[in-house]
C-alpha positions, -999 to +999 in steps of 0.1 A: +852+296-351+827+317-332+801+299-311+765+305-321+735+301-298+700+290-308+669+295-286+633+284-291+602+303-279+572+284-266+546+307-279+523+309-309+543+336-327+578+333-311+605+329-337+635+307-332+665+330-323+701+328-336+725+348-314+761+355-325+782+369-296+804+400-299+839+392-310+854+414-283+835+396-255+847+363-269+883+375-270+880+386-233+864+353-223+891+333-241+918+353-223+905+352-188+883+321-189+853+340-176+823+336-200+796+354-180+795+384-203+794+366-236+756+363-236+749+396-219+773+423-231+782+438-265+811+462-258+826+456-292+793+462-310+794+431-332+768+409-315+740+399-338+705+386-333+686+369-361+652+352-363+643+321-383+620+322-413+609+289-428+596+292-463+569+270-478+593+258-506+616+241-481+642+269-479+651+289-448+666+323-441+674+345-411+662+380-406+670+408-382+633+419-384+617+403-355+581+414-364+585+400-399+596+367-385+568+366-359+542+370-386+554+337-402+557+315-371+521+305-364+516+290-398+546+267-397+563+262-363+543+276-333+552+266-298+587+255-305+605+238-276+633+212-274+663+220-295+697+204-303+725+207-329+746+180-345+770+180-374+754+210-393+718+201-385+696+219-361+667+198-345+637+212-327+601+202-319+568+219-318+546+207-290+511+216-301+515+201-335+537+172-324+563+177-351+601+174-355+619+199-376+653+193-391+672+222-405+703+218-427+721+250-418+747+245-445+723+241-474+696+264-460+668+239-462+643+223-438+620+193-434+595+182-408+578+150-397+552+139-372+564+125-338+531+107-334+545+072-335+531+043-315+534+049-278+549+083-284+515+099-287+518+130-264+537+162-269+574+161-277+594+183-254+632+184-247+654+167-273+690+155-268+716+137-290+747+118-279+778+127-299+786+098-323+751+083-322+723+086-348+695+085-322+677+116-312+661+113-278+628+129-268+612+139-235+574+139-234+546+162-220+509+163-220+498+128-208+496+105-178+523+080-190+550+102-205+584+087-212+616+088-231+615+080-268+641+077-295+642+083-333+670+069-354+683+084-386+663+060-407+630+074-392+622+045-369+609+055-335+610+034-303+601+039-267+628+035-240+608+040-209+574+051-196+562+064-162+526+052-163+524+051-125+543+084-120+525+108-143+535+142-155+561+153-181+597+140-184+623+167-185+660+174-178+673+146-200+710+141-200+737+115-202+769+109-182+803+115-199+808+078-205+772+076-219+764+047-195+739+067-174+707+083-186+693+110-163+657+121-165+633+139-142+596+135-138+586+171-132+553+168-114+564+140-091+597+157-083+618+126-090+651+122-108+661+088-122+695+074-130+690+047-157+716+022-169+715-007-194+714-042-180+740-053-205+764-027-193+768-010-227+765+028-231+736+045-246+744+052-282+773+037-302+775+003-320+757-018-294+721-007-300+695-015-274+674-045-282+641-026-284+616-031-311+595-001-322+569+003-295+567-033-284+552-032-249+574-060-235+605-041-244+595-009-226+608-001-191+579+010-169+592+031-140+574+029-107 
């Protein structure tokens, strides 16, 4: 299968981009193990760029007409940011409107929901998912006590940590290969944190964290 890349644009009329690399560049990369040219060259002439169009009836399509796609963005998904893909679904957020979009790429449909849940009341930013886990993790921007929040497949949201004494947005969210370490940066403070669970279990998987939705006593407050 060919890899496909998706890119958001943090602007009022910037459409989400789908990039399909050139088959020749992929062949060369698979042969020599050097992938530098896959995103930048098109010597075989088969690379394609398409732009997302979300229709009001819940369907979606892709177009090569960038101007046409731009004209539809502001009404539905302006200022798109964090993005992730898992099992046929593409997830991304819009910061200004504080919404999560879920695209079913196989069926060509989309839904959206608000991320304004309890303590998660500022702008959603980066998103990340652990393979094998139903939780979608969110960074946060736009407030004085931004944190990391999670949303399970059943729609429940919960807060994992807050940085009320640090301030500034959270960013750079990632997990170690064994899923036992969560890494996150507080951008304005210039700090990176390595977070582990006290019970020793990994983030994600069968052993869920004992966090009730937005219960203050269950939220880690970083200092």
